[in-house]
MIKEDREN-233919 format. One record per residue (C-alpha): residue number from 1; x, y, z. Coordinates in pm, 1 decimal. Layout:
REM residues N
R     k          X          Y          Z
R   NUM          X          Y          Z
...
//
This chain:
REM residues 573
R     k          X          Y          Z
R     1    -3330.9    -8075.6    14229.1
R     2    -3142.0    -7953.8    14537.4
R     3    -2970.7    -8289.0    14590.1
R     4    -2781.6    -8239.8    14260.9
R     5    -2642.4    -7899.7    14361.9
R     6    -2267.5    -7869.2    14412.2
R     7    -2132.3    -7778.4    14755.0
R     8    -2011.2    -7443.0    14615.8
R     9    -2362.1    -7358.3    14489.2
R    10    -2517.9    -7447.2    14827.2
R    11    -2265.9    -7227.4    15013.4
R    12    -2327.7    -6948.4    14759.5
R    13    -2704.8    -6964.5    14819.4
R    14    -2645.7    -6958.7    15195.3
R    15    -2414.0    -6654.0    15178.8
R    16    -2639.2    -6457.0    14942.6
R    17    -2944.1    -6537.4    15156.8
R    18    -2759.0    -6424.2    15470.4
R    19    -2654.4    -6102.2    15295.0
R    20    -3012.7    -6034.5    15177.2
R    21    -3161.4    -6096.3    15524.1
R    22    -2893.5    -5883.7    15692.6
R    23    -2949.4    -5586.1    15457.9
R    24    -3270.4    -5448.5    15620.1
R    25    -3117.4    -5497.7    15967.2
R    26    -2810.6    -5301.4    15853.5
R    27    -3031.3    -5022.8    15712.9
R    28    -3222.6    -5002.7    16041.4
R    29    -2899.1    -4976.7    16244.9
R    30    -2762.2    -4709.0    16008.3
R    31    -3074.9    -4493.9    16003.3
R    32    -3123.3    -4511.1    16383.3
R    33    -2744.2    -4497.8    16447.9
R    34    -2778.3    -4780.4    16698.8
R    35    -2502.8    -4985.3    16867.8
R    36    -2548.4    -5309.8    17062.5
R    37    -2263.5    -5471.2    17258.1
R    38    -2307.5    -5821.9    17401.2
R    39    -2048.5    -5908.7    17666.4
R    40    -1978.1    -6245.2    17827.5
R    41    -1735.7    -6234.8    18120.4
R    42    -1533.5    -6559.6    18117.7
R    43    -1311.8    -6504.2    18423.2
R    44    -1151.1    -6225.3    18622.5
R    45     -794.3    -6228.0    18748.0
R    46     -663.2    -5940.1    18959.9
R    47     -780.8    -5624.7    18777.6
R    48     -802.5    -5788.9    18431.2
R    49    -1132.6    -5937.8    18320.1
R    50    -1126.9    -6178.8    18027.0
R    51    -1446.0    -6118.6    17829.9
R    52    -1589.7    -6236.3    17499.2
R    53    -1779.7    -5962.2    17316.3
R    54    -1990.8    -5908.5    17010.6
R    55    -2067.6    -5565.1    16868.8
R    56    -2356.4    -5489.8    16633.5
R    57    -2318.8    -5140.8    16488.3
R    58    -2354.3    -4984.9    16139.4
R    59    -1986.0    -5049.1    16056.5
R    60    -1973.1    -5418.8    16150.9
R    61    -2311.7    -5505.8    15998.1
R    62    -2247.9    -5326.1    15669.0
R    63    -1898.4    -5480.4    15643.5
R    64    -2038.7    -5829.5    15703.4
R    65    -2306.3    -5761.0    15442.1
R    66    -2049.1    -5662.8    15177.3
R    67    -1821.6    -5958.1    15261.9
R    68    -2105.5    -6212.1    15233.3
R    69    -2243.9    -6060.5    14911.1
R    70    -1900.5    -6080.9    14744.2
R    71    -1832.9    -6428.6    14889.5
R    72    -2169.4    -6550.9    14758.6
R    73    -2091.2    -6425.2    14407.1
R    74    -1739.3    -6572.1    14421.9
R    75    -1873.2    -6913.8    14529.3
R    76    -2126.3    -6898.5    14246.3
R    77    -1837.8    -6831.0    14007.8
R    78    -1640.9    -7119.5    14166.8
R    79    -1921.8    -7362.0    14073.5
R    80    -1811.4    -7314.0    13714.6
R    81    -1442.7    -7224.1    13753.3
R    82    -1354.4    -7507.4    13994.6
R    83    -1602.8    -7761.8    13850.7
R    84    -1328.4    -8001.8    13737.6
R    85    -1148.3    -7989.9    14072.2
R    86    -1160.0    -8330.8    14248.7
R    87    -1136.5    -8162.4    14591.9
R    88    -1413.6    -7904.4    14546.3
R    89    -1566.9    -7983.3    14886.1
R    90    -1234.8    -7914.5    15062.1
R    91    -1204.5    -7585.3    14871.1
R    92    -1555.8    -7481.1    14974.6
R    93    -1486.7    -7557.6    15342.5
R    94    -1166.6    -7351.8    15331.6
R    95    -1342.4    -7053.8    15172.3
R    96    -1628.6    -7073.3    15424.3
R    97    -1375.4    -7079.8    15709.9
R    98    -1213.5    -6774.3    15553.2
R    99    -1544.7    -6584.7    15544.8
R   100    -1621.3    -6693.7    15903.1
R   101    -1280.6    -6565.3    16021.6
R   102    -1346.6    -6227.3    15858.3
R   103    -1689.7    -6204.8    16020.3
R   104    -1539.9    -6286.0    16361.9
R   105    -1282.5    -6010.4    16308.9
R   106    -1557.7    -5762.8    16221.1
R   107    -1798.4    -5842.8    16505.1
R   108    -1548.1    -5883.6    16793.2
R   109    -1419.7    -5557.2    16947.3
R   110    -1201.0    -5723.7    17214.0
R   111     -833.7    -5778.1    17124.1
R   112     -770.5    -6131.2    17264.9
R   113    -1094.1    -6266.4    17110.2
R   114    -1019.5    -6076.5    16787.7
R   115     -720.9    -6310.8    16745.9
R   116     -972.1    -6584.2    16652.4
R   117    -1054.2    -6403.5    16330.8
R   118     -707.8    -6248.8    16280.6
R   119     -517.5    -6578.8    16310.6
R   120     -792.0    -6767.9    16129.3
R   121     -741.7    -6540.1    15826.8
R   122     -366.0    -6603.3    15833.2
R   123     -387.8    -6982.5    15861.3
R   124     -668.8    -7031.3    15606.9
R   125     -504.0    -6790.6    15359.6
R   126     -189.5    -7007.1    15374.3
R   127     -398.0    -7320.2    15303.1
R   128     -567.6    -7146.0    15009.9
R   129     -248.7    -7000.2    14856.2
R   130      -85.7    -7346.5    14853.0
R   131     -407.4    -7505.0    14717.7
R   132     -240.4    -7592.3    14386.1
R   133       32.0    -7810.6    14530.3
R   134      356.9    -7709.6    14359.8
R   135      680.8    -7539.1    14461.1
R   136      574.7    -7194.4    14336.2
R   137      255.8    -7206.0    14545.8
R   138      450.5    -7324.7    14850.3
R   139      701.0    -7038.7    14816.2
R   140      417.6    -6785.4    14781.0
R   141      233.9    -6940.1    15078.0
R   142      543.5    -6921.2    15298.6
R   143      599.5    -6551.0    15216.5
R   144      229.2    -6482.6    15286.7
R   145      217.5    -6664.4    15618.5
R   146      552.0    -6528.0    15746.2
R   147      462.4    -6166.8    15660.1
R   148      124.6    -6206.6    15834.5
R   149      293.7    -6372.0    16131.5
R   150      473.1    -6043.5    16208.0
R   151      129.0    -5883.5    16242.4
R   152        9.9    -6163.2    16471.7
R   153      310.4    -6108.0    16699.8
R   154      241.4    -5733.1    16707.5
R   155     -120.1    -5800.0    16813.7
R   156        9.0    -6027.2    17094.4
R   157      253.3    -5752.7    17205.3
R   158      -29.4    -5496.2    17211.8
R   159     -243.2    -5739.6    17419.0
R   160       47.6    -5766.7    17665.4
R   161       86.3    -5387.6    17685.1
R   162     -288.6    -5330.1    17729.2
R   163     -291.9    -5547.2    18043.4
R   164     -206.4    -5217.0    18216.1
R   165     -548.5    -5080.0    18119.3
R   166     -727.4    -5378.0    18275.1
R   167     -941.8    -5441.5    17965.7
R   168     -905.9    -5501.5    17591.0
R   169    -1222.3    -5337.7    17459.1
R   170    -1120.8    -5144.3    17147.0
R   171    -1397.1    -4886.2    17192.4
R   172    -1289.5    -4787.5    17546.6
R   173     -913.0    -4737.2    17511.0
R   174     -758.7    -4438.3    17683.4
R   175     -423.7    -4265.4    17688.2
R   176     -153.0    -4406.0    17919.9
R   177      225.9    -4393.0    17946.0
R   178      288.0    -4679.4    17699.3
R   179       40.2    -4549.4    17439.1
R   180      307.0    -4480.5    17174.9
R   181      435.2    -4842.0    17190.9
R   182       80.8    -4982.0    17170.3
R   183        1.6    -4755.6    16873.2
R   184      323.7    -4869.9    16700.8
R   185      238.7    -5239.7    16755.2
R   186     -119.8    -5204.6    16627.0
R   187      -14.3    -4995.5    16323.9
R   188      257.5    -5251.1    16236.4
R   189       -0.1    -5531.7    16260.5
R   190     -235.9    -5344.5    16027.2
R   191       48.6    -5268.3    15784.2
R   192      145.3    -5636.0    15751.1
R   193     -213.6    -5746.7    15681.6
R   194     -277.5    -5460.3    15439.7
R   195       64.2    -5505.3    15271.8
R   196      200.8    -5152.8    15314.4
R   197      571.7    -5084.5    15254.7
R   198      794.1    -5269.4    15359.1
R   199      556.0    -5570.5    15382.7
R   200      419.3    -5541.7    15027.0
R   201      588.5    -5833.5    14854.0
R   202      346.9    -6105.1    14973.6
R   203       43.9    -5951.6    14800.4
R   204      140.0    -6024.8    14434.4
R   205      295.1    -6358.0    14547.0
R   206      -44.6    -6466.8    14687.2
R   207     -170.4    -6475.6    14326.0
R   208      -60.6    -6840.6    14322.2
R   209     -402.9    -6917.4    14474.6
R   210     -702.2    -7007.6    14252.9
R   211     -873.1    -6702.6    14095.4
R   212    -1190.3    -6719.9    14315.3
R   213     -963.9    -6704.5    14621.9
R   214     -776.6    -6405.6    14473.8
R   215    -1110.8    -6232.7    14415.4
R   216    -1206.5    -6286.7    14778.6
R   217     -868.4    -6209.6    14935.8
R   218     -811.1    -5891.3    14737.0
R   219    -1156.8    -5743.5    14763.6
R   220    -1307.5    -5771.5    15108.2
R   221    -1127.9    -6016.8    15336.9
R   222     -756.9    -6058.0    15412.3
R   223     -607.5    -5732.2    15284.0
R   224     -884.5    -5514.3    15427.3
R   225     -840.7    -5659.7    15778.9
R   226     -554.5    -5417.9    15851.5
R   227     -752.4    -5114.7    15730.0
R   228    -1053.2    -5228.2    15934.3
R   229     -836.3    -5265.9    16248.2
R   230     -713.1    -4905.9    16215.3
R   231    -1070.5    -4781.8    16154.0
R   232    -1182.6    -4958.7    16476.4
R   233     -883.7    -4826.0    16674.1
R   234     -881.5    -4480.7    16515.2
R   235     -988.8    -4264.8    16815.4
R   236     -717.8    -4432.2    17029.9
R   237     -446.5    -4420.8    16758.7
R   238     -526.6    -4058.0    16681.8
R   239     -413.6    -3961.6    17034.1
R   240      -50.5    -3987.2    16912.9
R   241       42.0    -3678.4    16704.9
R   242      296.5    -3861.7    16484.6
R   243       49.7    -4137.5    16383.8
R   244     -129.1    -3959.6    16097.2
R   245      174.8    -3805.5    15919.2
R   246      366.3    -4138.3    15936.3
R   247       70.8    -4336.9    15801.9
R   248       17.3    -4079.7    15525.2
R   249      382.9    -4098.0    15416.7
R   250      391.8    -4480.6    15411.1
R   251       56.1    -4508.2    15230.3
R   252      153.3    -4259.2    14957.5
R   253      481.1    -4446.6    14900.0
R   254      286.2    -4775.8    14870.6
R   255       36.2    -4612.6    14635.8
R   256      313.4    -4481.4    14410.8
R   257      516.6    -4804.7    14414.6
R   258      215.9    -5020.7    14322.4
R   259      102.2    -4777.1    14051.0
R   260      441.5    -4770.4    13877.5
R   261      496.1    -5147.1    13922.8
R   262      160.1    -5234.2    13760.9
R   263      265.6    -5052.0    13442.4
R   264      563.4    -5287.9    13406.4
R   265      384.4    -5611.8    13499.8
R   266      267.3    -5856.5    13232.1
R   267       83.3    -6114.7    13444.9
R   268     -291.0    -6036.8    13433.3
R   269     -358.0    -6137.2    13794.7
R   270      -50.0    -5956.0    13925.8
R   271     -153.0    -5630.5    13753.9
R   272     -487.2    -5650.4    13937.5
R   273     -304.8    -5744.8    14262.7
R   274      -85.8    -5434.3    14233.0
R   275     -397.6    -5226.2    14167.1
R   276     -535.1    -5364.8    14496.4
R   277     -214.0    -5253.8    14665.7
R   278     -250.6    -4901.8    14526.0
R   279     -614.5    -4882.7    14643.7
R   280     -508.3    -5002.1    14991.6
R   281     -265.2    -4709.9    14979.9
R   282     -563.5    -4479.9    14904.9
R   283     -755.4    -4620.9    15205.8
R   284     -455.8    -4578.7    15436.5
R   285     -405.2    -4228.2    15294.9
R   286     -763.5    -4142.7    15390.5
R   287     -686.8    -4265.9    15745.1
R   288     -365.8    -4059.3    15741.7
R   289     -578.7    -3754.3    15652.0
R   290     -798.7    -3829.8    15956.4
R   291    -1107.7    -3966.8    15778.5
R   292    -1177.5    -4324.8    15896.4
R   293    -1535.4    -4342.4    15760.7
R   294    -1425.1    -4218.2    15420.9
R   295    -1166.0    -4499.0    15416.5
R   296    -1447.7    -4743.0    15498.5
R   297    -1656.7    -4597.3    15214.6
R   298    -1370.0    -4654.4    14967.6
R   299    -1317.0    -5002.2    15112.5
R   300    -1677.7    -5098.1    15029.1
R   301    -1681.0    -4954.9    14676.8
R   302    -1335.8    -5099.0    14602.3
R   303    -1437.1    -5444.1    14731.1
R   304    -1726.3    -5462.8    14486.1
R   305    -1543.3    -5359.3    14169.0
R   306    -1223.3    -5546.1    14256.3
R   307    -1407.4    -5877.3    14304.3
R   308    -1572.9    -5815.2    13966.8
R   309    -1235.0    -5741.0    13805.3
R   310    -1089.4    -6067.7    13934.5
R   311    -1388.0    -6275.5    13822.5
R   312    -1365.4    -6129.3    13471.1
R   313     -988.8    -6187.0    13466.7
R   314    -1045.5    -6547.2    13580.7
R   315    -1290.2    -6597.1    13295.7
R   316    -1041.5    -6458.9    13042.9
R   317     -763.8    -6682.2    13179.2
R   318    -1000.2    -6981.3    13158.4
R   319    -1091.3    -6894.0    12800.2
R   320     -731.9    -6832.4    12687.9
R   321     -617.5    -7190.1    12762.1
R   322     -497.8    -7087.6    13111.3
R   323     -244.2    -6828.8    13000.7
R   324     -206.1    -6531.0    13236.1
R   325       36.2    -6325.6    13025.5
R   326     -143.4    -6024.8    12872.8
R   327      112.7    -6022.9    12587.6
R   328      -41.3    -6351.0    12464.8
R   329     -402.7    -6230.1    12481.5
R   330     -595.1    -6010.2    12244.4
R   331     -928.0    -5942.1    12074.2
R   332    -1122.5    -6081.7    12369.4
R   333    -1406.3    -5827.3    12338.1
R   334    -1559.7    -6002.9    12036.0
R   335    -1533.1    -6349.1    12196.8
R   336    -1676.9    -6259.3    12537.9
R   337    -1883.1    -5937.1    12510.6
R   338    -2064.9    -5964.8    12847.5
R   339    -1748.7    -6036.1    13047.7
R   340    -1568.4    -5754.7    12860.4
R   341    -1848.8    -5511.1    12946.5
R   342    -1828.3    -5610.2    13315.1
R   343    -1448.5    -5574.7    13310.5
R   344    -1472.0    -5228.2    13155.0
R   345    -1718.8    -5120.8    13426.4
R   346    -1476.0    -5245.8    13692.6
R   347    -1176.1    -5082.2    13523.5
R   348    -1348.2    -4745.5    13484.2
R   349    -1465.7    -4762.2    13844.7
R   350    -1105.8    -4832.3    13952.3
R   351     -982.5    -4526.1    13759.4
R   352    -1249.4    -4308.3    13924.3
R   353    -1464.0    -4242.7    13614.8
R   354    -1758.7    -4013.8    13698.3
R   355    -2079.9    -4163.6    13842.5
R   356    -1943.3    -4515.1    13889.5
R   357    -1902.6    -4637.9    14248.7
R   358    -1523.2    -4581.8    14266.8
R   359    -1569.3    -4214.3    14171.6
R   360    -1771.9    -4119.4    14479.7
R   361    -1513.7    -4239.5    14731.9
R   362    -1186.7    -4187.4    14542.5
R   363    -1270.5    -3837.3    14419.7
R   364    -1372.7    -3734.5    14771.1
R   365    -1043.1    -3862.7    14918.1
R   366     -837.2    -3679.1    14652.5
R   367    -1031.6    -3355.8    14701.3
R   368     -989.3    -3388.8    15075.9
R   369     -611.5    -3424.3    15029.9
R   370     -619.4    -3091.2    14837.6
R   371     -816.3    -2913.2    15110.9
R   372     -597.9    -3056.7    15390.1
R   373     -281.5    -2880.4    15509.1
R   374      -66.7    -3150.6    15345.9
R   375      283.0    -3115.1    15202.1
R   376      294.8    -3007.9    14834.3
R   377      527.7    -3299.5    14755.3
R   378      269.1    -3541.9    14897.8
R   379       -1.6    -3391.9    14674.2
R   380      220.2    -3432.8    14364.9
R   381      291.3    -3799.0    14455.2
R   382      -78.0    -3870.4    14523.3
R   383     -190.1    -3732.4    14186.7
R   384      100.4    -3896.3    14004.3
R   385      -13.0    -4232.2    14147.5
R   386     -373.9    -4155.3    14043.1
R   387     -254.4    -4096.9    13685.5
R   388      -65.0    -4428.3    13703.1
R   389     -392.1    -4604.5    13796.2
R   390     -554.7    -4482.0    13476.1
R   391     -242.6    -4575.5    13276.9
R   392     -220.5    -4939.0    13389.1
R   393     -598.4    -4990.5    13361.5
R   394     -586.5    -4867.6    13001.0
R   395     -278.9    -5082.9    12929.5
R   396     -452.9    -5391.0    13068.6
R   397     -769.6    -5334.1    12864.6
R   398     -588.0    -5237.4    12546.5
R   399     -354.8    -5537.0    12563.8
R   400     -603.7    -5811.2    12648.2
R   401     -943.0    -5685.1    12528.9
R   402     -892.6    -5461.7    12225.6
R   403     -541.4    -5543.7    12099.6
R   404     -496.4    -5763.9    11794.2
R   405     -516.3    -6138.4    11853.7
R   406     -178.5    -6286.9    11945.0
R   407     -268.6    -6646.0    12035.8
R   408     -454.0    -6925.8    11860.1
R   409     -829.1    -6873.3    11852.2
R   410     -955.8    -7232.3    11836.1
R   411     -953.2    -7277.1    12214.1
R   412    -1186.8    -6984.1    12285.9
R   413    -1530.0    -7076.4    12417.5
R   414    -1850.7    -6878.2    12433.2
R   415    -1972.7    -6732.3    12762.5
R   416    -2278.5    -6949.1    12804.6
R   417    -2219.4    -7039.3    13170.5
R   418    -2508.3    -6913.1    13389.2
R   419    -2303.1    -6937.5    13711.9
R   420    -2040.2    -6694.6    13582.8
R   421    -2291.8    -6463.4    13415.5
R   422    -2506.0    -6429.7    13728.4
R   423    -2199.8    -6364.6    13948.0
R   424    -2047.2    -6098.3    13718.4
R   425    -2382.0    -5928.3    13646.4
R   426    -2469.9    -5902.9    14018.0
R   427    -2133.8    -5749.5    14102.1
R   428    -2154.5    -5515.7    13797.5
R   429    -2485.6    -5376.6    13921.6
R   430    -2333.4    -5331.3    14267.6
R   431    -2025.8    -5160.7    14116.5
R   432    -2254.3    -4922.3    13922.6
R   433    -2496.3    -4830.0    14199.9
R   434    -2317.6    -4887.1    14534.0
R   435    -2119.9    -4560.7    14541.0
R   436    -2423.8    -4337.9    14491.5
R   437    -2637.4    -4546.6    14730.9
R   438    -2376.5    -4539.5    15007.3
R   439    -2312.2    -4165.0    14965.3
R   440    -2684.0    -4089.5    14993.1
R   441    -2748.6    -4323.2    15288.4
R   442    -2431.2    -4291.9    15495.2
R   443    -2407.0    -3926.1    15587.8
R   444    -2119.0    -4017.1    15821.9
R   445    -1901.7    -4087.2    15519.5
R   446    -1907.2    -3724.3    15411.5
R   447    -1642.1    -3514.4    15585.1
R   448    -1704.0    -3154.6    15690.6
R   449    -1815.4    -2938.2    15397.8
R   450    -1521.8    -2785.2    15212.2
R   451    -1507.1    -2564.0    14904.0
R   452    -1252.2    -2605.4    14624.6
R   453    -1192.2    -2373.9    14327.5
R   454    -1300.3    -2505.4    13986.2
R   455     -945.6    -2584.3    13862.5
R   456     -875.2    -2803.1    14170.0
R   457    -1217.8    -2966.4    14135.1
R   458    -1128.7    -3064.1    13778.1
R   459     -772.1    -3170.2    13866.4
R   460     -869.3    -3533.4    13936.3
R   461    -1040.5    -3570.4    13597.0
R   462     -747.3    -3399.6    13424.5
R   463     -496.1    -3636.8    13589.4
R   464     -701.2    -3944.6    13490.3
R   465     -717.5    -3832.7    13123.1
R   466     -347.5    -3742.0    13133.9
R   467     -272.9    -4096.5    13260.6
R   468     -474.1    -4247.5    12973.5
R   469     -298.1    -4023.7    12721.3
R   470       47.6    -4108.7    12864.0
R   471      -28.2    -4482.4    12848.2
R   472     -138.7    -4441.4    12484.9
R   473      174.1    -4246.3    12388.5
R   474      422.5    -4463.9    12578.4
R   475      260.7    -4787.9    12458.4
R   476      522.2    -5051.5    12382.4
R   477      401.7    -5277.4    12100.7
R   478      726.4    -5476.3    12082.4
R   479      605.7    -5779.7    12281.3
R   480      905.4    -5994.8    12194.3
R   481     1158.8    -5758.0    12346.6
R   482     1347.7    -5962.0    12607.5
R   483     1575.3    -5680.5    12730.8
R   484     1539.7    -5589.4    13098.0
R   485     1725.3    -5272.9    13192.2
R   486     1800.6    -5185.3    13554.4
R   487     1524.1    -4924.1    13581.9
R   488     1259.3    -5164.3    13449.4
R   489     1382.7    -5438.7    13683.9
R   490     1369.4    -5192.7    13976.6
R   491     1005.6    -5099.5    13908.0
R   492      884.1    -5447.5    13814.6
R   493     1022.3    -5601.2    14137.0
R   494      837.0    -5344.7    14352.5
R   495     1149.8    -5135.8    14421.4
R   496     1348.8    -5457.1    14493.1
R   497     1103.3    -5546.5    14773.7
R   498     1012.3    -5882.6    14615.9
R   499     1371.4    -6020.0    14593.3
R   500     1475.7    -5863.6    14926.9
R   501     1177.8    -6018.9    15111.6
R   502     1245.7    -6371.2    14990.8
R   503     1599.8    -6433.5    14867.4
R   504     1833.6    -6277.6    15129.3
R   505     1645.9    -6437.0    15419.5
R   506     1644.3    -6783.5    15267.3
R   507     1997.6    -6746.2    15128.9
R   508     2132.8    -6640.0    15468.8
R   509     1962.2    -6927.5    15653.4
R   510     2061.2    -7184.3    15389.9
R   511     2425.1    -7065.8    15377.4
R   512     2441.1    -7063.3    15757.5
R   513     2294.8    -7414.3    15774.2
R   514     2532.9    -7545.2    15504.4
R   515     2839.3    -7392.3    15671.7
R   516     2739.6    -7528.0    16013.4
R   517     2686.9    -7871.8    15864.1
R   518     3021.7    -7863.2    15682.9
R   519     3230.1    -7719.7    15967.3
R   520     3067.9    -7886.9    16270.4
R   521     2863.7    -8190.3    16168.2
R   522     3094.6    -8304.5    15889.1
R   523     3405.0    -8130.4    16031.2
R   524     3503.3    -8092.9    16395.4
R   525     3252.8    -8349.3    16523.0
R   526     3399.0    -8602.6    16280.6
R   527     3754.6    -8526.4    16398.1
R   528     3685.6    -8515.1    16771.3
R   529     3407.2    -8774.9    16779.8
R   530     3388.0    -9147.1    16712.1
R   531     3513.5    -9131.6    16352.8
R   532     3819.4    -8926.9    16455.6
R   533     3921.3    -9156.9    16743.3
R   534     3865.0    -9466.4    16528.5
R   535     4081.4    -9314.9    16256.2
R   536     4357.6    -9221.7    16506.5
R   537     4375.2    -9568.1    16669.2
R   538     4361.3    -9753.2    16336.1
R   539     4638.6    -9535.3    16188.3
R   540     4857.0    -9587.4    16497.3
R   541     4810.4    -9965.5    16483.9
R   542     4885.3    -9965.1    16108.6
R   543     5208.2    -9776.1    16168.5
R   544     5306.1   -10018.3    16443.9
R   545     5230.7   -10312.3    16216.5
R   546     5436.8   -10161.5    15933.4
R   547     5734.5   -10111.7    16163.1
R   548     5708.2   -10468.0    16286.7
R   549     5689.7   -10621.3    15935.3
R   550     5963.9   -10408.7    15779.0
R   551     6211.0   -10441.9    16070.8
R   552     6167.2   -10817.2    16138.2
R   553     6540.8   -10898.6    16119.3
R   554     6628.5   -10601.6    16330.9
R   555     6389.5   -10722.0    16603.8
R   556     6535.5   -11077.6    16598.9
R   557     6885.9   -10934.7    16627.2
R   558     6770.1   -10708.4    16910.4
R   559     6615.1   -11001.5    17097.6
R   560     6932.8   -11214.0    17053.1
R   561     7150.6   -10921.9    17163.7
R   562     6932.7   -10862.5    17472.3
R   563     6936.6   -11234.3    17558.1
R   564     7319.4   -11245.7    17520.0
R   565     7354.8   -10934.8    17742.1
R   566     7138.7   -11089.1    18019.2
R   567     7332.5   -11419.5    17991.6
R   568     7675.1   -11240.2    18025.7
R   569     7549.0   -11043.6    18323.2
R   570     7433.0   -11364.3    18493.8
R   571     7776.5   -11534.0    18435.9
R   572     7979.0   -11238.2    18572.0
R   573     7764.2   -11207.7    18875.0
//
């Protein structure tokens, strides 16, 4: 029986088994609040000791547990989704490397060794984004890898600066005279990985990867690496007074930009990618408000329902003859009831509907922002973005699930695949129960008790319903409208971030290269080099030859005249 299993199913069983075995260990560490650090000293030079460390604490173990649970479900889904792929084994190896890199990042608290996981994520994500080998995938892969490369360089700079402390252990950082530069480098690194403004454009572009990869990248691995880095570094970063207000401002801008952009996007996967971007903004906002464990709580709940959302979207794309445009979908709820139910659970959880997992973390973050001494403008932007979340979730569901059928129906297939059903059902149960379970177990997630008046307590619910109502009122049923006004173009290109990130850079380098080639390689070098000298000598010889042929009689006369002159001179002398 086991010899007939696909490589993706074997890796799925391994990951789910690891997650199940790790769960009681994680619970024990959480309940006893225990930390274990294993340190291996490799060599010591001057006052710097190069060590390789592993840390086992509630944060790292629970993160690894969530990552492996989601990865197991995604690999189970891949057994069906990627079944016709001739290179399935290669795909499985790449995904397993990806999960390994994330686990290394989580368990290693030393900056130089952390590069193993950090760089591994960058390299493997590039290989996965360009998995479907075409020009679009290559372009998306290049944007992804170059944006992440900025973060890698910032990590290297921070390693160089932290030589002055004589160690690189994240948990034992202290304040010194270059702290502000180190904090800037680490924050920039986290912003590139977690796609905050101005590094946001690579996140929707990475949708060129296969759907299982998107589910993994956008839930618990690549994009959460930046948030996790800031959570690990938080006590050190918090020593700079300007860190929290700056992070709050950038995260709220990202949250707003992604929320508005998703309402104008028509690609199913890109809508979900922009929703990931807005939720990353919520996590960073929680860090900006000074609540790292609350950000971690939202990271866990978001990872579970976002993976589920991507798997359901992948199933719908598969069933709609591989079309990703929501304007060409419709009436999917009667063709795939189980997948539709799972997608609605994920969508409601994303909006923050009461008693689903997203509600416990998101509602707490929004209430905390109201109780914090934050700017009134920031509060308005935060709640505006929350309303946008409800609006684009409703638009997505209404367009693809409940709207009238807009494509041909003969290609639809029934959801009789056990791989997909097991994966989506497992994640649905997690998305339903995880928020309550984590809130009850992890007391660290709850900030200090604060009291809000009833109207502020109800504000989140009011904003969500207002977002749904606005989406219903402003619903555009004219799918064939091709007009693209400037405002719509501005919002749909992520405030011009997408074209600015790709086109000017490539255009500048290509124009520069073309001009250099024309002016130097095909210009001055041709004139002054071998071609130029050959041309000059050949033209001079041609002119000489022309003179000689045309003036033949003149030359004979000149020779005779010269000979006569010499002869006369000889006679007279």
